[in-house]
C-alpha positions as CSV (number, residue, x, y, z in Angstrom):
1,X,-51.9,81.6,28.1
2,X,-54.8,79.0,29.0
3,X,-56.4,79.2,25.7
4,X,-53.3,78.9,23.7
5,X,-52.2,75.9,25.7
6,X,-55.8,74.2,25.2
7,X,-55.5,74.7,21.5
8,X,-51.9,73.3,21.3
9,X,-53.1,70.1,23.3
10,X,-56.1,70.0,21.1
11,X,-54.1,70.1,17.9
12,X,-51.4,67.3,19.4
13,X,-54.4,65.1,20.1
14,X,-56.0,65.6,16.7
15,X,-52.7,64.9,15.1
16,X,-52.2,61.5,17.3
17,X,-55.6,60.5,16.2
18,X,-55.0,61.1,12.7
19,X,-52.0,59.1,12.8
20,X,-53.9,56.2,14.2
21,X,-56.5,56.3,11.8
22,X,-53.9,56.4,8.7
23,X,-52.2,53.3,10.7
24,X,-55.7,51.4,10.7
25,X,-56.3,52.3,7.0
26,X,-52.7,50.7,6.4
27,X,-53.5,47.8,8.2
28,X,-56.7,47.3,6.1
29,X,-54.6,47.8,2.7
30,X,-52.2,45.0,4.1
31,X,-55.2,42.6,5.1
32,X,-56.6,43.1,1.8
33,X,-53.5,42.4,0.0
34,X,-53.3,39.1,1.9
35,X,-56.6,38.3,1.1
36,X,-56.1,38.8,-2.7
37,X,-53.3,36.5,-2.6
38,X,-55.2,34.0,-0.6
39,X,-58.0,34.0,-3.2
40,X,-55.7,33.5,-6.0
41,X,-54.2,30.5,-4.0
42,X,-57.6,29.0,-3.2
43,X,-58.1,29.1,-7.0
44,X,-55.2,27.1,-7.9
45,X,-55.5,23.2,-8.6
46,X,-54.6,21.0,-5.5
47,X,-50.9,20.4,-4.9
48,X,-50.1,16.6,-4.4
49,X,-48.2,16.4,-1.0
50,X,-45.5,14.1,-2.5
51,X,-41.8,14.2,-1.0
52,X,-40.7,16.8,-3.5
53,X,-43.7,19.2,-2.8
54,X,-43.4,18.8,0.9
55,X,-39.7,19.8,0.7
56,X,-40.9,23.0,-1.0
57,X,-43.3,23.7,1.9
58,X,-41.0,23.2,4.4
59,X,-38.6,25.7,2.8
60,X,-41.1,28.5,2.3
61,X,-44.4,27.6,4.2
62,X,-45.8,31.2,3.7
63,X,-45.9,30.7,-0.1
64,X,-48.5,27.8,0.4
65,X,-50.8,29.3,2.7
66,X,-54.6,28.7,1.6
67,X,-53.1,26.2,-1.0
68,X,-55.6,23.5,-2.0
69,X,-53.6,20.4,-1.4
70,X,-54.2,16.5,-1.4
71,X,-52.3,14.0,0.7
72,X,-52.2,10.2,1.0
73,X,-50.8,8.6,4.0
74,X,-51.6,6.8,7.1
75,X,-53.3,8.5,10.2
76,X,-51.5,8.1,13.3
77,X,-54.5,7.6,15.5
78,X,-52.7,7.1,18.5
79,X,-51.1,10.6,18.6
80,X,-54.2,12.9,18.2
81,X,-54.6,16.4,19.2
82,X,-58.0,18.0,20.6
83,X,-58.2,21.9,20.0
84,X,-60.4,23.1,22.7
85,X,-63.1,25.8,22.8
86,X,-64.1,25.6,19.1
87,X,-67.9,26.3,19.1
88,X,-70.0,25.6,16.0
89,X,-73.0,27.6,15.3
90,X,-73.1,28.2,19.2
91,X,-72.7,24.6,20.2
92,X,-69.4,24.1,22.3
93,X,-67.1,21.7,20.9
94,X,-63.3,20.7,19.6
95,X,-61.4,20.2,16.7
96,X,-59.8,16.9,16.2
97,X,-56.2,17.0,14.6
98,X,-54.6,13.8,13.6
99,X,-51.2,13.4,12.0
100,X,-51.4,11.9,8.6
101,X,-47.8,10.0,8.0
102,X,-46.5,10.5,4.6
103,X,-43.4,8.4,4.9
104,X,-41.3,7.0,8.0
105,X,-40.2,10.4,8.6
106,X,-42.5,13.1,7.7
107,X,-46.2,13.8,8.4
108,X,-48.8,16.5,8.0
109,X,-51.2,17.5,10.8
110,X,-54.8,17.0,9.5
111,X,-57.7,19.1,11.0
112,X,-60.3,16.1,10.3
113,X,-63.3,18.1,11.8
114,X,-65.3,19.3,14.7
115,X,-66.9,17.3,17.4
116,X,-69.4,18.5,20.2
117,X,-68.1,18.8,23.4
118,X,-70.5,20.1,26.5
119,X,-67.6,21.9,28.0
120,X,-65.7,22.6,24.7
121,X,-62.7,20.6,25.8
122,X,-63.5,17.0,27.0
123,X,-63.9,14.2,24.6
124,X,-63.5,10.5,25.2
125,X,-61.3,8.5,22.9
126,X,-61.4,6.9,20.4
127,X,-62.1,10.5,18.8
128,X,-64.4,9.6,15.6
129,X,-62.3,6.7,14.5
130,X,-61.8,6.1,10.4
131,X,-59.7,3.9,8.6
132,X,-55.9,4.6,8.9
133,X,-55.0,4.6,5.2
134,X,-56.5,7.7,3.8
135,X,-56.5,10.4,0.9
136,X,-57.4,13.7,2.5
137,X,-58.4,16.7,0.2
138,X,-58.2,20.0,2.1
139,X,-56.5,23.4,2.2
140,X,-53.1,24.2,3.8
141,X,-53.2,26.8,6.5
142,X,-50.3,28.5,8.6
143,X,-51.3,28.1,12.1
144,X,-50.8,31.4,14.3
145,X,-51.1,31.3,18.1
146,X,-50.0,29.0,21.1
147,X,-50.2,25.4,21.4
148,X,-50.4,25.6,25.3
149,X,-50.5,21.9,26.1
150,X,-53.0,21.3,28.9
151,X,-53.3,17.5,29.0
152,X,-50.5,15.5,30.9
153,X,-47.5,15.2,28.7
154,X,-47.5,11.5,28.6
155,X,-51.2,11.4,27.5
156,X,-53.2,11.2,24.4
157,X,-55.1,12.6,22.9
158,X,-53.4,16.0,24.0
159,X,-55.5,19.2,24.4
160,X,-54.0,22.3,22.9
161,X,-55.3,26.0,22.3
162,X,-54.1,25.7,18.9
163,X,-52.2,22.9,16.5
164,X,-49.2,24.9,15.8
165,X,-46.8,22.3,14.1
166,X,-43.6,24.2,15.3
167,X,-44.7,23.8,19.0
168,X,-46.1,20.5,19.3
169,X,-43.5,18.9,16.7
170,X,-41.3,17.7,19.6
171,X,-44.1,15.3,20.6
172,X,-43.8,13.3,17.7
173,X,-41.2,10.7,16.4
174,X,-41.4,12.3,12.9
175,X,-41.1,15.5,11.5
176,X,-44.3,17.7,11.0
177,X,-44.7,19.9,7.9
178,X,-45.2,23.7,9.1
179,X,-48.7,24.0,7.8
180,X,-51.6,22.5,8.9
181,X,-54.2,20.5,6.4
182,X,-57.8,21.4,7.1
183,X,-59.8,18.7,5.5
184,X,-62.7,19.8,3.4
185,X,-65.4,17.4,4.0
186,X,-65.2,14.3,6.6
187,X,-66.2,10.9,5.5
188,X,-70.0,10.3,6.0
189,X,-70.7,8.5,9.3
190,X,-67.6,9.6,11.2
191,X,-69.5,12.0,13.3
192,X,-67.2,14.9,12.5
193,X,-68.3,18.3,11.1
194,X,-66.2,20.1,8.5
195,X,-64.6,23.2,9.5
196,X,-64.8,26.3,7.3
197,X,-61.6,28.0,6.2
198,X,-60.9,31.4,7.7
199,X,-63.2,34.1,6.4
200,X,-61.5,36.7,4.1
201,X,-62.8,39.8,5.3
202,X,-61.2,43.3,5.8
203,X,-61.9,43.0,9.5
204,X,-62.6,45.9,11.8
205,X,-59.8,48.3,10.7
206,X,-62.0,50.4,8.5
207,X,-64.4,51.1,11.6
208,X,-61.4,51.6,14.0
209,X,-59.8,54.2,11.4
210,X,-63.1,56.1,11.4
211,X,-63.3,56.2,15.1
212,X,-59.7,57.7,15.2
213,X,-60.7,60.3,12.7
214,X,-63.8,61.1,14.8
215,X,-61.7,61.5,17.7
216,X,-59.4,63.8,15.7
217,X,-62.2,66.0,14.5
218,X,-63.8,66.2,17.9
219,X,-60.4,67.5,19.6
220,X,-59.8,69.8,16.7
221,X,-63.0,71.4,16.7
222,X,-63.7,71.5,20.5
223,X,-60.1,73.3,21.1
224,X,-60.8,75.8,18.3
225,X,-64.3,76.5,19.8
226,X,-62.7,77.0,23.3
227,X,-60.1,79.2,21.9
228,X,-62.8,81.2,20.1
229,X,-65.2,81.7,22.9
230,X,-62.7,82.4,25.4
231,X,-61.3,84.9,23.4
232,X,-64.9,86.7,23.2
233,X,-65.1,86.5,26.7
234,X,-62.0,88.3,27.6
235,X,-62.4,91.7,29.1
236,X,-61.2,94.5,26.9
237,X,-60.4,98.0,27.6
238,X,-64.0,99.3,27.0
239,X,-64.6,102.9,25.7
240,X,-63.0,105.9,27.4
241,X,-65.3,107.5,30.2
242,X,-67.5,110.2,28.9
243,X,-66.8,113.8,30.5
244,X,-68.9,115.0,33.4
């Protein structure tokens, strides 16, 4: 009975691990598909963020992820965000995010660049000031994460974990586009460093899948070996005794 129970448990564990491995492979396929769409977007010409294009972005932001774009407007340097804990080549720092006001009622958050910060959160204003009127070329990104305001609610610049337009939008007197515009190259002399777009890799899903399949093989082979060996060790009736 114990042999059979061990075998059943081993088969169940192998089945669960195999399903988890297949799930990781499915996630890899999904990620590769997203990467393929992102590469197609990055190859498209820059989208001028005029009022008509802006309304399209608001209606379907996911369709514009990784789309190159160019926007002309006025930087609101009085309402900037500091995205904390952003290292560059091992050096602690922050990202500076500034609204670019497109008209009186609409703005896009522009990730202007990276600044060094000894503790990865503290920088003294003004934050790499530059002329308010600007034309910015960059890539539109959908921000996933938590804004998590850290600074006092009535002070600027405000420190955040991520510049999510949906969550920080109530802080501004104008609407924010639902995407972040990551600038390709800061102007010379600004003290800012450019921030790379997210890497389009397959991530760890393939290695995770191989691990789960390995666990499945260990559970299956181990339970079978145990089953067979315990069977060989089971005492039988033996040969009949010879007559005396």
